MOPAC internal coordinates of N, CA, C and O (Angstrom, degrees):
PM7 1SCF
backbone

  N    0.0000 0     0.00 0     0.00 0    0    0    0
  C    1.3795 1     0.00 0     0.00 0    1    0    0
  C    1.5113 1   112.42 1     0.00 0    2    1    0
  O    1.2310 1   120.16 1   -45.29 1    3    2    1
  N    1.3403 1   117.31 1   134.71 1    3    2    1
  C    1.4523 1   122.20 1  -175.21 1    5    3    2
  C    1.5364 1   110.08 1   -96.27 1    6    5    3
  O    1.2310 1   123.64 1   -31.30 1    7    6    5
  N    1.3220 1   110.63 1   148.70 1    7    6    5
  C    1.5258 1   119.04 1   177.67 1    9    7    6
  C    1.5792 1   107.62 1   -69.07 1   10    9    7
  O    1.2310 1   124.33 1   -36.16 1   11   10    9
  N    1.3458 1   109.29 1   143.84 1   11   10    9
  C    1.5054 1   116.23 1   171.75 1   13   11   10
  C    1.4942 1   107.90 1   -85.96 1   14   13   11
  O    1.2310 1   121.07 1   -10.91 1   15   14   13
  N    1.3901 1   115.55 1   169.09 1   15   14   13
  C    1.4084 1   123.35 1   174.10 1   17   15   14
  C    1.5222 1   110.27 1   -58.55 1   18   17   15
  O    1.2310 1   120.99 1   133.54 1   19   18   17
  N    1.2788 1   115.71 1   -46.46 1   19   18   17
  C    1.5017 1   120.58 1  -179.64 1   21   19   18
  C    1.5935 1   110.54 1   -60.00 1   22   21   19
  O    1.2310 1   120.60 1   139.04 1   23   22   21
  N    1.3147 1   116.45 1   -40.96 1   23   22   21
  C    1.4446 1   119.42 1  -176.72 1   25   23   22
  C    1.5377 1   107.79 1   -67.33 1   26   25   23
  O    1.2310 1   121.05 1   134.78 1   27   26   25
  N    1.3445 1   115.59 1   -45.22 1   27   26   25
  C    1.5379 1   120.25 1   177.14 1   29   27   26
  C    1.5025 1   111.35 1   -54.74 1   30   29   27
  O    1.2310 1   121.34 1   129.93 1   31   30   29
  N    1.3405 1   115.05 1   -50.07 1   31   30   29
  C    1.4928 1   120.01 1  -179.18 1   33   31   30
  C    1.5028 1   118.16 1   -67.87 1   34   33   31
  O    1.2310 1   123.63 1   154.05 1   35   34   33
  N    1.3795 1   110.64 1   -25.95 1   35   34   33
  C    1.4550 1   115.23 1   177.70 1   37   35   34
  C    1.5342 1   114.47 1   -85.13 1   38   37   35
  O    1.2310 1   120.34 1   161.79 1   39   38   37
  N    1.3293 1   116.95 1   -18.21 1   39   38   37
  C    1.4815 1   122.62 1  -179.14 1   41   39   38
  C    1.4747 1   114.43 1   -52.73 1   42   41   39
  O    1.2310 1   119.42 1   -53.31 1   43   42   41
  N    1.3396 1   118.72 1   126.69 1   43   42   41
  C    1.4372 1   120.83 1   176.18 1   45   43   42
  C    1.5653 1   108.97 1   -86.47 1   46   45   43
  O    1.2310 1   119.82 1   -86.90 1   47   46   45
  N    1.2981 1   117.94 1    93.10 1   47   46   45
  C    1.4456 1   118.47 1  -171.02 1   49   47   46
  C    1.4526 1   117.62 1  -112.00 1   50   49   47
  O    1.2310 1   120.61 1  -168.84 1   51   50   49
  N    1.4211 1   116.44 1    11.16 1   51   50   49
  C    1.4678 1   121.15 1   176.95 1   53   51   50
  C    1.4334 1   110.56 1   -76.89 1   54   53   51
  O    1.2310 1   120.23 1   -48.21 1   55   54   53
  N    1.2916 1   117.16 1   131.79 1   55   54   53
  C    1.4901 1   121.40 1  -179.80 1   57   55   54
  C    1.5321 1   106.17 1  -115.85 1   58   57   55
  O    1.2310 1   121.86 1   -33.26 1   59   58   57
  N    1.3978 1   114.04 1   146.74 1   59   58   57
  C    1.4635 1   122.10 1  -178.54 1   61   59   58
  C    1.5311 1   109.30 1  -121.36 1   62   61   59
  O    1.2310 1   120.01 1   -20.87 1   63   62   61
  N    1.2831 1   117.58 1   159.13 1   63   62   61
  C    1.4265 1   123.10 1   174.35 1   65   63   62
  C    1.5027 1   108.20 1  -147.52 1   66   65   63
  O    1.2310 1   119.77 1   -42.56 1   67   66   65
  N    1.3196 1   118.04 1   137.44 1   67   66   65
  C    1.4760 1   123.61 1   176.43 1   69   67   66
  C    1.4810 1   108.05 1  -101.49 1   70   69   67
  O    1.2310 1   119.43 1   -44.03 1   71   70   69
  N    1.3493 1   118.68 1   135.97 1   71   70   69
  C    1.4199 1   124.28 1  -179.89 1   73   71   70
  C    1.5138 1   110.72 1  -130.50 1   74   73   71
  O    1.2310 1   121.20 1   -47.37 1   75   74   73
  N    1.3573 1   115.30 1   132.63 1   75   74   73
  C    1.4191 1   124.36 1   176.43 1   77   75   74
  C    1.5372 1   109.58 1   -73.40 1   78   77   75
  O    1.2310 1   123.45 1   -49.71 1   79   78   77
  N    1.3489 1   111.00 1   130.29 1   79   78   77
  C    1.4688 1   117.71 1   179.03 1   81   79   78
  C    1.6180 1   110.20 1  -127.49 1   82   81   79
  O    1.2310 1   122.37 1  -101.56 1   83   82   81
  N    1.2603 1   113.06 1    78.44 1   83   82   81
  C    1.4425 1   116.05 1  -174.56 1   85   83   82
  C    1.5002 1   117.41 1   -55.28 1   86   85   83
  O    1.2310 1   121.72 1   150.98 1   87   86   85
  N    1.3030 1   114.30 1   -29.02 1   87   86   85
  C    1.5894 1   119.79 1   172.99 1   89   87   86
  C    1.4961 1   114.21 1   -58.38 1   90   89   87
  O    1.2310 1   123.27 1   152.37 1   91   90   89
  N    1.3300 1   111.35 1   -27.63 1   91   90   89
  C    1.5297 1   118.81 1  -179.37 1   93   91   90
  C    1.4896 1   115.56 1  -100.39 1   94   93   91
  O    1.2310 1   122.18 1   168.47 1   95   94   93
  N    1.3440 1   113.44 1   -11.53 1   95   94   93
  C    1.4291 1   116.67 1   174.52 1   97   95   94
  C    1.5540 1   112.58 1    92.99 1   98   97   95
  O    1.2310 1   117.61 1  -159.90 1   99   98   97
  N    1.3477 1   122.16 1    20.10 1   99   98   97
  C    1.3568 1   124.73 1  -174.88 1  101   99   98
  C    1.4809 1   115.40 1   177.42 1  102  101   99
  O    1.2310 1   119.45 1    25.13 1  103  102  101
  N    1.3623 1   118.65 1  -154.87 1  103  102  101
  C    1.3738 1   118.57 1   178.76 1  105  103  102
  C    1.5790 1   112.46 1  -121.45 1  106  105  103
  O    1.2310 1   119.90 1   -14.74 1  107  106  105
  N    1.2819 1   117.79 1   165.26 1  107  106  105
  C    1.4860 1   119.10 1   170.90 1  109  107  106
  C    1.5117 1   109.20 1  -128.27 1  110  109  107
  O    1.2310 1   121.41 1   -15.96 1  111  110  109
  N    1.3328 1   114.91 1   164.04 1  111  110  109
  C    1.5048 1   121.41 1   174.00 1  113  111  110
  C    1.5466 1   107.35 1  -111.05 1  114  113  111
  O    1.2310 1   123.00 1   -42.25 1  115  114  113
  N    1.3391 1   111.85 1   137.75 1  115  114  113
  C    1.4450 1   115.94 1   167.39 1  117  115  114
  C    1.5410 1   109.06 1  -119.96 1  118  117  115
  O    1.2310 1   122.95 1   -15.75 1  119  118  117
  N    1.3471 1   111.95 1   164.25 1  119  118  117
  C    1.4451 1   115.14 1  -179.35 1  121  119  118
  C    1.5470 1   110.22 1  -128.09 1  122  121  119
  O    1.2310 1   119.16 1   -14.32 1  123  122  121
  N    1.3114 1   119.21 1   165.68 1  123  122  121
  C    1.4244 1   125.66 1   173.04 1  125  123  122
  C    1.5000 1   107.36 1   -80.80 1  126  125  123
  O    1.2310 1   115.23 1   -52.62 1  127  126  125
  N    1.3145 1   126.65 1   127.38 1  127  126  125
  C    1.3481 1   131.36 1  -177.15 1  129  127  126
  C    1.5807 1   108.24 1   -72.40 1  130  129  127
  O    1.2310 1   122.68 1   -29.12 1  131  130  129
  N    1.3792 1   112.46 1   150.88 1  131  130  129
  C    1.4186 1   117.32 1   168.36 1  133  131  130
  C    1.4838 1   109.61 1   -72.28 1  134  133  131
  O    1.2310 1   120.20 1    -8.81 1  135  134  133
  N    1.3239 1   117.22 1   171.19 1  135  134  133
  C    1.5243 1   121.51 1   176.19 1  137  135  134
  C    1.4814 1   111.01 1   -59.12 1  138  137  135
  O    1.2310 1   117.83 1   135.38 1  139  138  137
  N    1.4141 1   121.74 1   -44.62 1  139  138  137
  C    1.4150 1   128.30 1   179.75 1  141  139  138
  C    1.5531 1   110.56 1   -59.71 1  142  141  139
  O    1.2310 1   120.74 1   132.17 1  143  142  141
  N    1.3755 1   116.20 1   -47.83 1  143  142  141
  C    1.4132 1   121.40 1   178.93 1  145  143  142
  C    1.5362 1   113.21 1   -64.07 1  146  145  143
  O    1.2310 1   119.91 1   146.78 1  147  146  145
  N    1.3179 1   117.77 1   -33.22 1  147  146  145
  C    1.4277 1   119.27 1   174.62 1  149  147  146
  C    1.4449 1   111.87 1   -69.67 1  150  149  147
  O    1.2310 1   120.84 1   136.59 1  151  150  149
  N    1.2806 1   115.99 1   -43.41 1  151  150  149
  C    1.5590 1   118.32 1   175.53 1  153  151  150
  C    1.5827 1   113.79 1   -61.76 1  154  153  151
  O    1.2310 1   120.47 1   145.53 1  155  154  153
  N    1.3404 1   116.71 1   -34.47 1  155  154  153
  C    1.4376 1   120.43 1   175.33 1  157  155  154
  C    1.5267 1   108.37 1   -67.08 1  158  157  155
  O    1.2310 1   119.52 1   132.46 1  159  158  157
  N    1.3042 1   118.52 1   -47.54 1  159  158  157
  C    1.3932 1   120.08 1   176.60 1  161  159  158
  C    1.5169 1   116.60 1   -55.45 1  162  161  159
  O    1.2310 1   119.99 1   134.24 1  163  162  161
  N    1.3030 1   117.63 1   -45.76 1  163  162  161
  C    1.4428 1   124.45 1   178.43 1  165  163  162
  C    1.5405 1   109.14 1   -65.60 1  166  165  163
  O    1.2310 1   119.12 1   139.49 1  167  166  165
  N    1.3483 1   119.28 1   -40.51 1  167  166  165
  C    1.4060 1   120.34 1   178.11 1  169  167  166
  C    1.4605 1   114.41 1   -65.08 1  170  169  167
  O    1.2310 1   120.25 1   153.59 1  171  170  169
  N    1.3632 1   117.13 1   -26.41 1  171  170  169
  C    1.5740 1   124.98 1  -175.89 1  173  171  170
  C    1.5532 1   105.95 1   -74.33 1  174  173  171
  O    1.2310 1   120.03 1   169.48 1  175  174  173
  N    1.2840 1   117.56 1   -10.52 1  175  174  173
  C    1.5009 1   121.53 1  -174.06 1  177  175  174
  C    1.4680 1   111.63 1   -88.72 1  178  177  175
  O    1.2310 1   118.64 1   174.73 1  179  178  177
  N    1.3630 1   120.19 1    -5.27 1  179  178  177
  C    1.4642 1   125.55 1  -172.74 1  181  179  178
  C    1.4804 1   111.22 1  -121.09 1  182  181  179
  O    1.2310 1   121.82 1   -35.32 1  183  182  181
  N    1.3332 1   114.12 1   144.68 1  183  182  181
  C    1.4609 1   120.64 1   173.88 1  185  183  182
  C    1.5751 1   107.94 1  -119.54 1  186  185  183
  O    1.2310 1   121.46 1   -42.81 1  187  186  185
  N    1.3470 1   114.82 1   137.19 1  187  186  185
  C    1.4560 1   117.27 1  -179.71 1  189  187  186
  C    1.5505 1   107.42 1  -104.50 1  190  189  187
  O    1.2310 1   123.44 1   -56.26 1  191  190  189
  N    1.4140 1   111.02 1   123.74 1  191  190  189
  C    1.5002 1   114.62 1  -179.66 1  193  191  190
  C    1.5899 1   101.48 1  -126.63 1  194  193  191
  O    1.2310 1   122.29 1   -82.42 1  195  194  193
  N    1.4498 1   113.22 1    97.58 1  195  194  193
  C    1.3518 1   115.88 1  -175.45 1  197  195  194
  C    1.4609 1   115.57 1    68.04 1  198  197  195
  O    1.2310 1   119.16 1    65.01 1  199  198  197
  N    1.2050 1   119.21 1  -114.99 1  199  198  197
  C    1.5898 1   117.69 1   176.48 1  201  199  198
  C    1.5475 1   108.53 1  -107.98 1  202  201  199
  O    1.2310 1   120.76 1  -176.48 1  203  202  201
  N    1.3331 1   116.15 1     3.52 1  203  202  201
  C    1.5327 1   122.44 1  -176.24 1  205  203  202
  C    1.6017 1   105.22 1   -91.68 1  206  205  203
  O    1.2310 1   122.21 1   -46.12 1  207  206  205
  N    1.2974 1   113.38 1   133.88 1  207  206  205
  C    1.3706 1   121.30 1   174.93 1  209  207  206
  C    1.5697 1   108.02 1  -108.31 1  210  209  207
  O    1.2310 1   119.77 1   -59.47 1  211  210  209
  N    1.3448 1   118.05 1   120.53 1  211  210  209
  C    1.5072 1   120.47 1  -176.87 1  213  211  210
  C    1.4948 1   109.63 1  -120.60 1  214  213  211
  O    1.2310 1   122.13 1   -44.55 1  215  214  213
  N    1.3748 1   113.53 1   135.45 1  215  214  213
  C    1.4642 1   120.21 1   176.89 1  217  215  214
  C    1.5025 1   106.36 1   -71.98 1  218  217  215
  O    1.2310 1   121.20 1   -48.44 1  219  218  217
  N    1.3315 1   115.30 1   131.56 1  219  218  217
  C    1.4684 1   121.14 1   178.53 1  221  219  218
  C    1.5083 1   110.26 1  -116.77 1  222  221  219
  O    1.2310 1   121.13 1   -74.64 1  223  222  221
  N    1.3785 1   115.44 1   105.36 1  223  222  221
  C    1.4926 1   117.19 1  -174.04 1  225  223  222
  C    1.5301 1   111.76 1   -88.13 1  226  225  223
  O    1.2310 1   121.45 1  -179.43 1  227  226  225
  N    1.3632 1   114.84 1     0.57 1  227  226  225
  C    1.5436 1   116.29 1   179.73 1  229  227  226
  C    1.4555 1   113.11 1   -59.52 1  230  229  227
  O    1.2310 1   120.58 1   -53.86 1  231  230  229
  N    1.3204 1   116.49 1   126.14 1  231  230  229
  C    1.4964 1   124.57 1  -177.00 1  233  231  230
  C    1.5048 1   113.74 1    55.03 1  234  233  231
  O    1.2310 1   121.41 1  -147.99 1  235  234  233
  N    1.3553 1   114.91 1    32.01 1  235  234  233
  C    1.4727 1   118.35 1  -178.28 1  237  235  234
  C    1.5448 1   108.95 1   -59.65 1  238  237  235
  O    1.2310 1   118.62 1   134.29 1  239  238  237
  N    1.2917 1   120.23 1   -45.71 1  239  238  237
  C    1.4813 1   118.15 1  -178.59 1  241  239  238
  C    1.5391 1   110.47 1   -64.64 1  242  241  239
  O    1.2310 1   120.12 1   134.61 1  243  242  241
  N    1.2887 1   117.38 1   -45.39 1  243  242  241
  C    1.5299 1   122.43 1  -178.17 1  245  243  242
  C    1.5239 1   110.25 1   -61.81 1  246  245  243
  O    1.2310 1   120.67 1   143.95 1  247  246  245
  N    1.3504 1   116.32 1   -36.05 1  247  246  245
  C    1.4256 1   120.01 1   177.82 1  249  247  246
  C    1.5151 1   110.91 1   -58.39 1  250  249  247
  O    1.2310 1   121.50 1   133.73 1  251  250  249
  N    1.3596 1   114.73 1   -46.27 1  251  250  249
  C    1.4559 1   118.55 1  -176.66 1  253  251  250
  C    1.5830 1   106.24 1   -71.22 1  254  253  251
  O    1.2310 1   118.99 1   132.90 1  255  254  253
  N    1.2267 1   119.53 1   -47.10 1  255  254  253
  C    1.4222 1   122.83 1  -173.60 1  257  255  254
  C    1.5123 1   111.75 1   -63.85 1  258  257  255
  O    1.2310 1   119.32 1   142.14 1  259  258  257
  N    1.3253 1   118.90 1   -37.86 1  259  258  257
  C    1.4309 1   118.98 1   174.57 1  261  259  258
  C    1.5270 1   114.58 1   -60.98 1  262  261  259
  O    1.2310 1   121.65 1   157.25 1  263  262  261
  N    1.3533 1   114.45 1   -22.75 1  263  262  261
  C    1.4598 1   119.33 1   179.35 1  265  263  262
  C    1.5560 1   110.97 1   -84.25 1  266  265  263
  O    1.2310 1   119.29 1   153.78 1  267  266  265
  N    1.3362 1   118.95 1   -26.22 1  267  266  265
  C    1.4880 1   121.96 1  -165.80 1  269  267  266
  C    1.5388 1   108.79 1  -113.43 1  270  269  267
  O    1.2310 1   117.38 1   156.85 1  271  270  269
  N    1.3130 1   122.60 1   -23.15 1  271  270  269
  C    1.4788 1   120.96 1   179.16 1  273  271  270
  C    1.5895 1   107.55 1   -72.71 1  274  273  271
  O    1.2310 1   121.37 1   -57.84 1  275  274  273
  N    1.3686 1   114.98 1   122.16 1  275  274  273
  C    1.3783 1   120.33 1  -174.60 1  277  275  274
  C    1.5830 1   111.97 1  -132.92 1  278  277  275
  O    1.2310 1   119.83 1   -15.12 1  279  278  277
  N    1.2531 1   117.93 1   164.88 1  279  278  277
  C    1.4206 1   124.06 1   174.12 1  281  279  278
  C    1.4766 1   112.85 1   -81.59 1  282  281  279
  O    1.2310 1   118.31 1     4.27 1  283  282  281
  N    1.3062 1   120.82 1  -175.73 1  283  282  281
  C    1.5192 1   122.89 1  -179.66 1  285  283  282
  C    1.5495 1   107.85 1   -69.49 1  286  285  283
  O    1.2310 1   117.65 1   168.78 1  287  286  285
  N    1.2689 1   122.07 1   -11.22 1  287  286  285
  C    1.4470 1   125.00 1  -178.17 1  289  287  286
  C    1.5797 1   111.19 1  -100.59 1  290  289  287
  O    1.2310 1   122.17 1   178.65 1  291  290  289
  N    1.3469 1   113.44 1    -1.35 1  291  290  289
  C    1.4434 1   118.67 1   179.29 1  293  291  290
  C    1.6032 1   113.46 1    84.06 1  294  293  291
  O    1.2310 1   120.88 1  -165.74 1  295  294  293
  N    1.2912 1   115.92 1    14.26 1  295  294  293
  C    1.4299 1   122.31 1  -179.66 1  297  295  294
  C    1.5749 1   110.04 1   -93.43 1  298  297  295
  O    1.2310 1   121.16 1   -44.61 1  299  298  297
  N    1.3122 1   115.39 1   135.39 1  299  298  297
  C    1.4687 1   120.32 1   178.50 1  301  299  298
  C    1.5640 1   112.85 1   -52.78 1  302  301  299
  O    1.2310 1   122.57 1   -42.91 1  303  302  301
  N    1.2703 1   112.68 1   137.09 1  303  302  301
  C    1.5039 1   122.20 1   174.82 1  305  303  302
  C    1.5699 1   112.05 1   -77.31 1  306  305  303
  O    1.2310 1   124.09 1   136.80 1  307  306  305
  N    1.3404 1   109.75 1   -43.20 1  307  306  305
  C    1.4839 1   117.33 1  -169.69 1  309  307  306
  C    1.5620 1   110.39 1  -117.69 1  310  309  307
  O    1.2310 1   121.53 1   -46.85 1  311  310  309
  N    1.2911 1   114.68 1   133.15 1  311  310  309
  C    1.5743 1   120.53 1   176.70 1  313  311  310
  C    1.4591 1   104.01 1   -85.37 1  314  313  311
  O    1.2310 1   119.91 1   -14.78 1  315  314  313
  N    1.3309 1   117.77 1   165.22 1  315  314  313
  C    1.4382 1   127.37 1   178.86 1  317  315  314
  C    1.5830 1   107.46 1   -54.12 1  318  317  315
  O    1.2310 1   118.44 1   138.98 1  319  318  317
  N    1.3514 1   120.57 1   -41.02 1  319  318  317
  C    1.3811 1   121.22 1   179.61 1  321  319  318
  C    1.4772 1   117.94 1   -68.14 1  322  321  319
  O    1.2310 1   119.83 1   174.72 1  323  322  321
  N    1.2963 1   117.92 1    -5.28 1  323  322  321
  C    1.4944 1   121.17 1   178.17 1  325  323  322
  C    1.4930 1   114.84 1  -105.23 1  326  325  323
  O    1.2310 1   120.20 1  -172.58 1  327  326  325
  N    1.3306 1   117.21 1     7.42 1  327  326  325
  C    1.4704 1   124.97 1  -178.30 1  329  327  326
  C    1.5188 1   108.50 1   -55.34 1  330  329  327
  O    1.2310 1   121.03 1   129.89 1  331  330  329
  N    1.3629 1   115.63 1   -50.11 1  331  330  329
  C    1.5210 1   118.15 1  -177.13 1  333  331  330
  C    1.5843 1   110.25 1   -56.13 1  334  333  331
  O    1.2310 1   121.13 1   132.66 1  335  334  333
  N    1.3347 1   115.45 1   -47.34 1  335  334  333
  C    1.4488 1   118.50 1   177.24 1  337  335  334
  C    1.4434 1   115.52 1   -55.67 1  338  337  335
  O    1.2310 1   121.69 1   134.90 1  339  338  337
  N    1.3662 1   114.37 1   -45.10 1  339  338  337
  C    1.5446 1   120.88 1   179.39 1  341  339  338
  C    1.5753 1   107.81 1   -64.03 1  342  341  339
  O    1.2310 1   120.56 1   143.98 1  343  342  341
  N    1.3030 1   116.53 1   -36.02 1  343  342  341
  C    1.3940 1   120.43 1  -176.86 1  345  343  342
  C    1.6167 1   112.78 1   -68.40 1  346  345  343
  O    1.2310 1   122.46 1   161.06 1  347  346  345
  N    1.3355 1   112.90 1   -18.94 1  347  346  345
  C    1.5119 1   118.96 1   178.78 1  349  347  346
  C    1.5171 1   112.39 1   -77.63 1  350  349  347
  O    1.2310 1   118.64 1   172.03 1  351  350  349
  N    1.2256 1   120.20 1    -7.97 1  351  350  349
  C    1.4719 1   124.28 1  -177.61 1  353  351  350
  C    1.4785 1   110.23 1   -78.62 1  354  353  351
  O    1.2310 1   121.43 1   -11.81 1  355  354  353
  N    1.2892 1   114.87 1   168.19 1  355  354  353
  C    1.4834 1   124.94 1  -175.99 1  357  355  354
  C    1.5652 1   112.80 1   -45.25 1  358  357  355
  O    1.2310 1   120.25 1   -57.77 1  359  358  357
  N    1.2586 1   117.13 1   122.23 1  359  358  357
  C    1.5396 1   121.86 1   174.11 1  361  359  358
  C    1.4685 1   113.08 1   -52.64 1  362  361  359
  O    1.2310 1   121.10 1   138.31 1  363  362  361
  N    1.3072 1   115.50 1   -41.69 1  363  362  361
  C    1.5152 1   124.65 1  -179.70 1  365  363  362
  C    1.5304 1   110.84 1   -60.21 1  366  365  363
  O    1.2310 1   122.68 1   127.73 1  367  366  365
  N    1.3853 1   112.47 1   -52.27 1  367  366  365
  C    1.4882 1   118.37 1  -179.91 1  369  367  366
  C    1.5404 1   109.11 1   -64.86 1  370  369  367
  O    1.2310 1   119.43 1   136.04 1  371  370  369
  N    1.2703 1   118.70 1   -43.96 1  371  370  369
  C    1.4530 1   118.44 1  -178.80 1  373  371  370
  C    1.5405 1   114.79 1   -63.69 1  374  373  371
  O    1.2310 1   123.25 1   142.80 1  375  374  373
  N    1.2643 1   111.37 1   -37.20 1  375  374  373
  C    1.5215 1   118.18 1   176.06 1  377  375  374
  C    1.4057 1   113.76 1   -64.57 1  378  377  375
  O    1.2310 1   119.94 1   138.16 1  379  378  377
  N    1.3266 1   117.72 1   -41.84 1  379  378  377
  C    1.5233 1   117.25 1   177.58 1  381  379  378
  C    1.4949 1   113.30 1   -62.94 1  382  381  379
  O    1.2310 1   119.41 1   141.69 1  383  382  381
  N    1.4181 1   118.74 1   -38.31 1  383  382  381
  C    1.4042 1   122.88 1  -179.44 1  385  383  382
  C    1.5083 1   107.12 1   -72.85 1  386  385  383
  O    1.2310 1   120.34 1   139.06 1  387  386  385
  N    1.3194 1   116.95 1   -40.94 1  387  386  385
  C    1.5359 1   123.02 1  -177.86 1  389  387  386
  C    1.5387 1   108.75 1   -57.43 1  390  389  387
  O    1.2310 1   120.03 1   131.93 1  391  390  389
  N    1.3070 1   117.54 1   -48.07 1  391  390  389
  C    1.4523 1   124.16 1   179.81 1  393  391  390
  C    1.5097 1   111.02 1   -55.41 1  394  393  391
  O    1.2310 1   120.94 1   130.47 1  395  394  393
  N    1.3495 1   115.82 1   -49.53 1  395  394  393
  C    1.3977 1   122.28 1   179.40 1  397  395  394
  C    1.5303 1   110.06 1   -63.86 1  398  397  395
  O    1.2310 1   118.80 1   139.95 1  399  398  397
  N    1.3251 1   119.90 1   -40.05 1  399  398  397
  C    1.4658 1   125.71 1   177.76 1  401  399  398
  C    1.4266 1   115.55 1   -65.10 1  402  401  399
  O    1.2310 1   122.98 1   145.26 1  403  402  401
  N    1.3459 1   111.90 1   -34.74 1  403  402  401
  C    1.5039 1   117.44 1   174.49 1  405  403  402
  C    1.5700 1   110.26 1   -66.76 1  406  405  403
  O    1.2310 1   121.05 1   131.59 1  407  406  405
  N    1.3218 1   115.60 1   -48.41 1  407  406  405
  C    1.4718 1   118.67 1  -177.27 1  409  407  406
  C    1.5819 1   108.78 1   -64.43 1  410  409  407
  O    1.2310 1   118.63 1   135.16 1  411  410  409
  N    1.3401 1   120.22 1   -44.84 1  411  410  409
  C    1.4909 1   121.44 1  -178.89 1  413  411  410
  C    1.5327 1   111.45 1   -62.14 1  414  413  411
  O    1.2310 1   121.82 1   148.94 1  415  414  413
  N    1.4117 1   114.12 1   -31.06 1  415  414  413
  C    1.4292 1   116.10 1  -171.20 1  417  415  414
  C    1.6591 1   110.71 1  -103.48 1  418  417  415
  O    1.2310 1   121.86 1  -171.71 1  419  418  417
  N    1.3672 1   114.05 1     8.29 1  419  418  417
  C    1.3953 1   120.12 1  -178.59 1  421  419  418
  C    1.4604 1   116.28 1    55.39 1  422  421  419
  O    1.2310 1   122.19 1  -134.96 1  423  422  421
  N    1.3987 1   113.42 1    45.04 1  423  422  421
  C    1.4468 1   121.11 1   178.87 1  425  423  422
  C    1.5404 1   106.37 1  -106.06 1  426  425  423
  O    1.2310 1   119.17 1   -67.07 1  427  426  425
  N    1.3580 1   119.18 1   112.93 1  427  426  425
  C    1.4052 1   124.21 1  -177.29 1  429  427  426
  C    1.5398 1   105.47 1   -76.42 1  430  429  427
  O    1.2310 1   121.91 1   -20.07 1  431  430  429
  N    1.4026 1   113.95 1   159.93 1  431  430  429
  C    1.4178 1   117.99 1   178.68 1  433  431  430
  C    1.5037 1   113.83 1   -62.82 1  434  433  431
  O    1.2310 1   118.39 1   150.44 1  435  434  433
  N    1.3206 1   120.67 1   -29.56 1  435  434  433
  C    1.3667 1   124.83 1   179.05 1  437  435  434
  C    1.5451 1   114.87 1   -94.33 1  438  437  435
  O    1.2310 1   118.61 1  -176.53 1  439  438  437
  N    1.3578 1   120.25 1     3.47 1  439  438  437
  C    1.4131 1   126.31 1   178.86 1  441  439  438
  C    1.4497 1   114.39 1   -53.59 1  442  441  439
  O    1.2310 1   119.71 1   130.18 1  443  442  441
  N    1.3899 1   118.16 1   -49.82 1  443  442  441
  C    1.3768 1   124.24 1   177.34 1  445  443  442
  C    1.5130 1   118.60 1   -57.03 1  446  445  443
  O    1.2310 1   124.26 1   139.08 1  447  446  445
  N    1.4153 1   109.43 1   -40.92 1  447  446  445
  C    1.5146 1   116.29 1   176.20 1  449  447  446
  C    1.5086 1   111.06 1   -68.27 1  450  449  447
  O    1.2310 1   120.94 1   139.33 1  451  450  449
  N    1.2823 1   115.81 1   -40.67 1  451  450  449
  C    1.4660 1   119.25 1   178.94 1  453  451  450
  C    1.5461 1   112.26 1   -65.20 1  454  453  451
  O    1.2310 1   120.38 1   141.84 1  455  454  453
  N    1.2461 1   116.88 1   -38.16 1  455  454  453
  C    1.4886 1   120.97 1   174.29 1  457  455  454
  C    1.5150 1   111.13 1   -57.80 1  458  457  455
  O    1.2310 1   121.25 1   133.95 1  459  458  457
  N    1.3479 1   115.21 1   -46.05 1  459  458  457
  C    1.3990 1   120.94 1  -176.64 1  461  459  458
  C    1.5089 1   111.62 1   -61.41 1  462  461  459
  O    1.2310 1   120.99 1   139.72 1  463  462  461
  N    1.3657 1   115.72 1   -40.28 1  463  462  461
  C    1.4285 1   120.39 1   178.87 1  465  463  462
  C    1.4915 1   112.94 1   -66.90 1  466  465  463
  O    1.2310 1   118.60 1   150.84 1  467  466  465
  N    1.3617 1   120.27 1   -29.16 1  467  466  465
  C    1.4131 1   123.43 1  -179.55 1  469  467  466
  C    1.4956 1   111.77 1   -85.48 1  470  469  467
  O    1.2310 1   120.10 1   180.00 1  471  470  469

């Protein structure tokens, strides 16, 4: 039996994971992005200069984490305008959360490079 449109749209498919961040004195919660959120994240990694498309790795980790760090109700902790501030936090702490966010959101280490080639 195949799923109907209503069954697909009604499915509760968001996953969450809690991560200890000793540098910050506690734990954080990350979520699996929606398809639209993932597309927005990937689009944020590119700069258009005329007809040239250039990969922009600036604040790449913070851009992802701003989209996946949530409170206990699943609401984002950081707005897009706060990405720079988040990026100023410990690289070690950010990397730990970034690796977990990649895994939870099925983002391979070479996904960004592959997107740039396409």
